[in-house]
C-alpha positions in Angstrom: 23.2 23.4 22.4 21.1 23.4 25.5 19.7 26.6 24.7 15.9 27.5 25.8 14.7 28.6 22.4 10.9 28.4 22.9 9.0 31.5 21.3 13.0 32.9 20.5 13.8 34.2 17.0 16.5 32.3 15.3 17.7 33.1 11.7 18.1 30.1 9.7 20.3 31.6 6.3 19.8 29.2 3.8 17.0 27.0 2.3 18.9 23.7 0.9 19.7 20.6 2.3 21.4 21.4 5.4 19.2 23.9 6.3 16.2 21.2 5.6 17.7 19.0 8.0 18.3 21.5 11.0 14.9 23.2 11.0 13.1 20.3 12.6 15.0 20.2 15.7 14.4 24.1 16.0 10.7 23.7 15.2 10.6 21.1 18.2 12.4 23.2 20.2 9.9 26.1 20.2 11.5 28.7 18.1 10.3 31.6 15.8 12.3 30.6 12.7 12.8 32.9 10.0 14.3 31.7 7.1 16.5 34.1 4.8 17.2 32.7 1.2 16.2 33.4 -2.4 15.2 29.8 -2.6 13.3 27.0 -0.4 13.4 23.5 -0.5 10.0 21.4 -0.6 10.3 20.2 3.2 11.2 24.0 4.0 8.1 25.0 2.2 5.9 22.8 3.9 7.0 24.1 7.3 6.6 27.5 5.9 3.2 26.6 4.6 2.0 25.3 8.0 3.0 28.6 9.9 6.2 26.5 11.6 8.1 29.0 9.8 8.4 32.7 8.0 10.3 32.8 4.7 12.3 36.1 3.6 13.1 35.2 -0.2 16.4 37.4 -0.7 19.7 36.9 -0.5 21.1 38.0 3.4 21.4 41.5 4.6 23.3 42.2 8.0 20.2 43.6 9.3 18.4 40.4 9.4 20.6 39.3 12.4 19.0 42.3 14.9 16.4 40.8 17.1 17.7 37.1 16.8 18.8 35.0 19.7 21.1 32.2 17.4 21.8 32.1 13.6 22.5 29.1 11.4 24.6 29.6 8.4 23.5 26.9 5.8 24.9 28.2 2.6 27.7 27.0 0.6 29.4 30.4 -0.2 31.9 31.1 1.7 32.4 34.7 1.5 28.4 35.1 2.0 28.8 32.9 5.1 31.5 35.0 6.5 29.4 38.2 6.0 26.6 36.5 8.1 29.3 35.8 10.8 30.2 39.1 10.4 27.2 40.4 11.5 26.3 37.6 13.9 29.6 39.0 16.0 29.1 42.7 15.6 25.4 42.1 17.4 27.0 39.7 20.1 24.9 36.5 18.7 26.3 33.3 18.7 26.8 31.8 15.0 26.1 28.3 13.7 28.1 27.5 11.0 27.6 24.3 8.6 30.3 25.0 6.4 33.4 26.0 8.6 33.5 24.9 12.5 36.4 27.3 13.3 34.5 30.2 12.3 31.7 29.4 13.9 30.9 30.4 17.8 28.5 27.4 18.4 28.2 23.9 17.4 25.2 21.6 16.8 25.7 18.3 18.7 24.9 14.5 17.6 22.1 13.8 19.6 20.3 10.5 20.7 16.9 10.3 22.4 15.9 7.5 24.8 13.0 8.1 26.7 13.1 11.2 28.7 16.7 11.1 28.4 18.8 13.5 25.9 22.3 12.8 24.9 23.9 15.6 23.2 28.0 15.0 21.7 30.3 17.6 20.8 33.8 17.6 19.5 35.1 20.9 18.9 32.9 20.9 15.8 34.2 17.8 14.4 30.5 16.0 13.2 31.9 13.2 12.2 33.7 12.0 15.5 30.5 13.5 17.5 28.1 11.3 16.0 30.3 8.3 16.1 30.2 8.5 20.1 26.8 9.8 19.9 26.2 6.2 18.3 28.0 4.4 20.9 26.0 5.8 23.7 22.6 5.2 22.1 23.6 1.5 21.5 24.4 1.7 25.6 21.0 3.6 26.4 19.1 0.9 24.3 21.1 -2.3 26.4 20.9 -0.4 30.0 18.0 -1.3 32.3 15.1 1.4 32.1 14.7 4.3 34.7 12.4 3.4 37.7 9.2 4.7 36.6 9.6 6.2 33.4 6.4 4.7 31.6 3.2 4.3 33.2 0.3 2.5 32.2 -0.1 0.5 28.7 1.3 0.7 25.7 -0.3 -1.0 22.4 2.8 -1.2 20.4 2.8 -2.8 16.8 6.0 -5.3 15.9 5.3 -5.6 12.3 4.9 -7.9 9.9 7.4 -10.6 11.4 10.7 -9.6 11.2 12.3 -8.2 14.5 14.1 -5.2 12.9 10.8 -4.1 11.5 9.6 -3.0 15.0 9.9 0.8 15.0 12.5 2.6 17.4 9.9 4.1 19.6 8.5 0.4 20.0 11.6 -1.4 20.5 12.7 1.2 23.4 9.3 0.9 25.2 9.7 -3.2 25.1 12.9 -2.7 26.7 10.8 -0.3 29.7 8.1 -3.1 29.8 7.8 -4.6 33.3 5.3 -6.7 31.9 4.8 -8.1 28.4 1.4 -9.4 27.0 2.1 -10.8 23.4 0.5 -12.5 20.4 1.9 -15.6 18.7 2.1 -13.8 15.6 4.9 -11.6 17.6 8.7 -12.2 16.1 10.1 -14.4 18.8 13.6 -12.8 19.0 11.8 -9.7 20.0 10.8 -11.7 23.4 14.1 -13.0 23.4 15.7 -9.6 24.3 13.7 -9.2 27.4 15.1 -8.4 31.0 15.0 -11.7 32.7 12.7 -9.8 35.5 10.0 -9.3 33.0 6.6 -10.8 33.3 5.6 -12.3 30.0 1.9 -13.4 29.2 1.6 -15.5 26.0 -1.8 -14.4 24.9 -1.9 -17.2 22.8 -2.1 -19.9 25.8 -5.0 -18.2 27.3 -7.3 -21.2 27.8 -10.6 -19.8 26.8 -12.7 -19.1 23.6 -11.7 -16.2 21.5 -14.0 -14.0 23.2 -13.6 -14.8 26.5 -9.6 -14.8 25.8 -9.8 -11.2 25.1 -11.9 -10.6 28.3 -8.8 -11.8 30.0 -6.2 -9.7 28.1 -7.7 -6.8 28.7 -8.1 -7.5 32.6 -4.2 -8.0 32.7 -3.7 -5.2 30.9 -5.8 -3.5 33.4 -4.7 -5.2 36.6 -1.3 -4.9 36.2 -1.2 -1.5 35.1 -3.1 -0.6 38.5 -0.5 -2.4 40.3 2.1 0.3 39.0 3.6 -1.5 36.2 4.8 -0.7 32.9 2.8 -3.1 30.6 3.5 -3.2 26.6 0.8 -5.3 24.8 2.9 -6.6 22.0 0.9 -7.5 18.5 1.7 -8.5 15.1 1.5 -5.8 12.5 -0.1 -2.8 13.4 -2.5 -2.7 17.1 -5.4 -1.3 14.7 -5.5 -3.6 12.0 -7.8 -6.5 12.7 -5.6 -6.4 16.1 -8.5 -5.7 18.7 -6.2 -3.2 19.8 -9.4 -0.7 20.2 -10.8 -3.1 22.4 -7.9 -3.1 24.9 -7.6 0.8 24.3 -10.9 0.9 25.6 -11.0 -1.3 28.4 -8.0 0.5 29.7 -9.7 4.1 29.0 -12.5 3.0 31.3 -10.2 1.5 34.2 -8.6 4.7 34.2 -5.3 3.6 32.7 -3.2 5.9 30.6 -3.0 4.4 27.2 0.0 4.9 24.5 -0.6 3.7 21.0 2.8 3.1 19.3 1.7 2.2 15.5 3.0 -1.3 13.5 4.4 -1.5 9.9 1.2 -3.6 8.9 1.6 -7.0 7.0 -1.2 -5.6 4.4 1.5 -3.6 2.9 4.5 -5.0 4.0 4.0 -8.3 2.7 3.2 -8.0 -0.6 6.1 -5.2 -0.8 8.4 -7.8 -0.1 7.2 -10.0 -2.5 7.7 -7.5 -4.8 4.2 -6.7 -5.5 3.2 -2.6 -4.9 -0.2 -2.3 -3.3 -0.6 1.1 -5.5 1.0 1.6 -9.1 0.9 4.6 -11.3 -1.5 4.2 -14.3 -2.3 1.0 -12.5 -4.5 1.5 -9.4 -5.4 4.5 -7.1 -6.9 2.5 -4.2 -6.3 -0.7 -2.3 -8.8 -2.3 0.3 -7.9 -4.4 3.1 -10.4 -6.9 4.2 -10.3 -9.1 7.1 -11.3 -12.9 5.7 -11.5 -14.7 8.5 -15.8 -14.3 8.2 -16.8 -15.8 5.0 -19.0 -14.1 2.3 -21.7 -16.1 3.0 -21.7 -15.7 7.0 -24.3 -13.1 8.4 -21.7 -12.0 10.6 -19.9 -11.0 7.7 -19.4 -6.9 7.5 -18.3 -6.7 4.3 -20.0 -5.1 1.2 -19.1 -8.2 -1.6 -21.2 -6.6 -3.8 -19.4 -3.4 -3.7 -15.9 -4.7 -3.3 -16.6 -6.7 -6.8 -17.3 -3.7 -8.6 -13.9 -2.4 -7.5 -11.0 -1.9 -9.7 -8.1 -1.4 -7.5 -6.1 -3.7 -5.6 -7.8 -5.8 -2.8 -5.8 -7.0 0.2 -7.0 -10.1 2.4 -5.9 -10.8 5.7 -6.7 -13.5 7.5 -8.6 -14.8 4.6 -6.6 -18.5 3.4 -9.4 -20.7 5.0 -12.1 -18.6 3.4 -10.3 -17.9 0.1 -12.6 -20.3 -2.2 -16.0 -18.1 -1.0 -14.1 -15.2 -1.3 -12.8 -15.6 -5.0 -15.9 -17.1 -6.0 -17.9 -14.3 -4.4 -16.0 -11.7 -5.7 -16.5 -13.1 -9.3 -20.4 -13.6 -8.8 -20.0 -10.0 -8.0 -18.3 -8.7 -11.0 -14.3 -9.2 -10.7 -12.9 -11.0 -13.7 -11.9 -14.7 -12.7 -8.5 -14.1 -14.8 -7.8 -10.9 -12.2 -4.0 -11.3 -11.0 -3.8 -12.3 -7.6 -0.8 -14.0 -5.6 -0.2 -15.0 -1.9 2.4 -14.0 0.2 3.0 -16.6 3.4 5.1 -15.5 6.3 6.1 -12.1 4.6 9.5 -10.9 5.9 10.4 -13.6 7.8 13.1 -16.8 6.3 9.8 -18.9 5.8 8.4 -16.4 3.4 7.0 -17.5 0.2 4.8 -16.4 -2.6 2.6 -17.6 -5.3 1.0 -16.1 -8.1 -2.0 -17.0 -10.1 -5.4 -15.8 -11.0 -8.8 -15.2 -8.8 -10.6 -17.9 -10.4 -7.5 -20.6 -9.6 -6.0 -19.2 -6.6 -7.8 -21.0 -4.3 -7.0 -24.5 -5.9 -2.9 -23.5 -6.4 -2.8 -22.3 -2.6 -4.4 -25.6 -2.0 -1.9 -27.5 -3.9 1.0 -25.7 -3.1 0.4 -26.4 0.7 0.4 -22.4 1.7 -0.3 -21.9 5.3 -1.3 -19.4 7.5 -0.4 -16.6 8.1 -0.3 -15.3 5.0 -1.9 -12.3 2.7 -3.8 -12.3 -0.6 -3.5 -9.7 -2.8 -6.0 -9.3 -5.7 -5.6 -6.8 -8.6 -3.7 -5.8 -11.5 -0.5 -4.9 -9.5 0.2 -8.3 -8.8 1.7 -8.0 -12.3 3.9 -5.3 -11.9 5.9 -7.0 -9.2 9.0 -8.0 -9.8 
């Protein structure tokens, strides 16, 4: 509604589903929210417990309106809602009615946000049509060239496990605003196909150095382009901070005085098993899961994994980058106490059109993977949850 509600009292009458949907926007606006309702939804209880709203556990009384700048009515009883409207009218306070737009003196718009741009659509209280128009505007904003200098520095954006639709809304918005994109080989190609023609694209997989030198070169590119005044998106498969070296890049930028924005991504360690029908946790089966990098073998002095402790765990183990060392890893886990008959599975290229999976046991998984021709990128899941899967 374009109201400046920061620090101002807003009365919410009702504690059900409608109130649950509307209170977060009021919190974001900084309003002092008082909820009057005999009962409260669990989500609203959470806001009250966190001190973001107060709750009076009773039915509305006309005196509740006094001192409010805005009233929201979120109850199903027409007679009770009309009582609130009448009290608001008497106190000259604008009143939003979820049940009757004609009786309201204010309407909540359908809102879309794109960076620093907020668009609110109203249509004489017809929220369904307003939402349809809002969605058209949102699509147009996503397709439009970004405003100059809207973003600064470097954004570390997780692209998700492979399906281009699994990038976050914020990640896609920042990608559309980028002047420079530095991408890993595991980034969904369709995301790169949507880049504007003038965007500089740096394929991190083709930097002609060894792993450590390549990372130093990536850090240099991020810092250099950002200091030139360009907005740089470092697009990484999965989540930037789950074996993605995002921490190293964030440190390099911070040391150079470049602002860094981190946008988490859907990690393949959870998504790939889930899409193969395997939950990494399940009630009554496991209360824990551990994500382990398998790119360094268990017999290597460079390994930082506590393999004896891992072998004693009863929960789920998820291996990333573990196919090459899978025979040694399986052998080590069995030697450390994990039964050879423990269920195990491998999911190749999870979330993509090329996804395939294989179920086996810890003692047989390495041989079965080799026989089936499973290749990276693939996720290995070890634990009883493999049998829970559909």
